[in-house]
C-alpha positions as CSV (number, residue, x, y, z in Angstrom):
1,E,62.6,139.0,32.9
2,K,65.2,139.5,30.1
3,G,66.1,136.5,28.0
4,G,62.6,135.0,28.3
5,G,61.6,131.5,29.2
6,G,63.8,129.9,31.8
7,A,66.5,132.5,31.7
8,G,67.5,133.6,35.2
9,R,66.5,130.3,36.9
10,G,70.2,129.7,37.4
11,K,71.2,127.1,39.9
12,A,67.7,125.8,40.5
13,A,67.3,125.0,36.8
14,A,70.7,123.5,36.6
15,E,69.9,121.2,39.5
16,E,66.7,120.1,37.7
17,I,68.7,118.7,34.8
18,G,71.0,116.7,37.0
19,H,69.4,113.5,35.7
20,L,71.0,114.1,32.3
21,G,74.5,114.3,33.6
22,E,74.3,112.1,36.7
23,D,76.8,112.9,39.4
24,R,78.7,115.4,37.2
25,G,77.5,118.3,39.4
26,I,75.7,121.4,38.2
27,R,76.2,122.4,34.6
28,K,75.3,125.5,32.7
29,I,72.1,125.4,30.9
30,A,72.0,126.3,27.2
31,F,68.9,128.1,26.0
32,D,67.4,127.9,22.5
33,S,66.4,131.0,20.4
34,S,63.0,131.1,22.1
35,G,64.6,131.3,25.6
36,R,63.6,127.8,26.6
37,P,66.2,125.4,28.0
38,R,67.8,123.4,25.3
39,Y,67.9,120.2,27.4
40,W,64.8,118.6,28.8
41,L,64.2,119.3,32.4
42,K,63.2,116.4,34.7
43,D,59.6,117.5,35.1
44,E,59.2,117.9,31.3
45,H,60.5,114.4,30.8
46,E,58.1,113.0,33.5
47,R,55.2,114.8,31.8
48,F,56.3,113.3,28.4
49,L,56.3,109.8,29.9
50,E,52.9,110.4,31.4
51,A,51.6,111.7,28.1
52,L,52.8,108.5,26.4
53,T,50.3,106.5,28.6
54,I,47.5,108.8,27.6
55,Y,48.0,109.6,23.9
56,E,49.0,107.6,20.9
57,K,52.6,108.0,19.9
58,K,51.5,109.6,16.6
59,D,49.6,112.4,18.5
60,L,52.5,114.7,18.8
61,D,50.3,117.8,19.2
62,G,48.4,116.2,22.1
63,I,51.6,115.2,23.8
64,A,53.1,118.6,23.2
65,K,50.0,120.3,24.8
66,F,50.2,117.9,27.7
67,V,53.9,118.6,28.3
68,G,53.2,122.3,27.9
69,T,56.7,123.6,27.2
70,R,57.7,121.8,24.0
71,T,56.6,121.9,20.4
72,A,55.5,118.8,18.4
73,T,58.8,118.8,16.6
74,Q,60.7,118.8,19.9
75,I,58.4,116.0,21.1
76,R,59.2,113.9,18.0
77,S,62.9,114.4,18.4
78,H,62.8,113.5,22.1
79,M,60.6,110.4,21.4
80,Q,63.0,109.2,18.8
81,K,66.0,109.5,21.1
82,Y,64.0,108.0,24.0
83,I,63.0,104.9,22.0
84,M,66.6,104.5,20.7
85,R,67.9,104.6,24.3
86,L,65.3,102.0,25.4
87,E,66.3,99.7,22.5
88,K,70.0,100.2,23.2
89,N,69.5,99.4,26.9
90,A,67.4,96.3,26.0
91,T,70.1,94.9,23.8
92,K,72.8,95.5,26.5
93,K,70.8,93.3,29.0
94,K,70.7,90.3,26.6
C-alpha cells in the first residue's frame, strides 16, 4: 500500500478520530512523515490510558511498546497534553 501506515484507510480512519472533533463530522486525516496518522486514534488513546494503569509514567518505552503505534517521544507529548487537559478540566469544575 503506497503511503505506508494508515494511508488508504480513508473514511474508516476518519470516523475513528471523531472523538477529537466531537460532532464536527468526518475530517481529513493528516499523516506524519512515517505514514502514521498525526492525530491519536481512539483505540491508541484507550491503549495509552490502559498502559498508564500498568506502567509508571516515567516508563515511556514500556508505554510506547504497549500502545504499539507510537514512539516514546510521541507518548511523552501526548501525556503532557493529557495531564494539562485533566488539570484544566479540574479547575473548571471548582
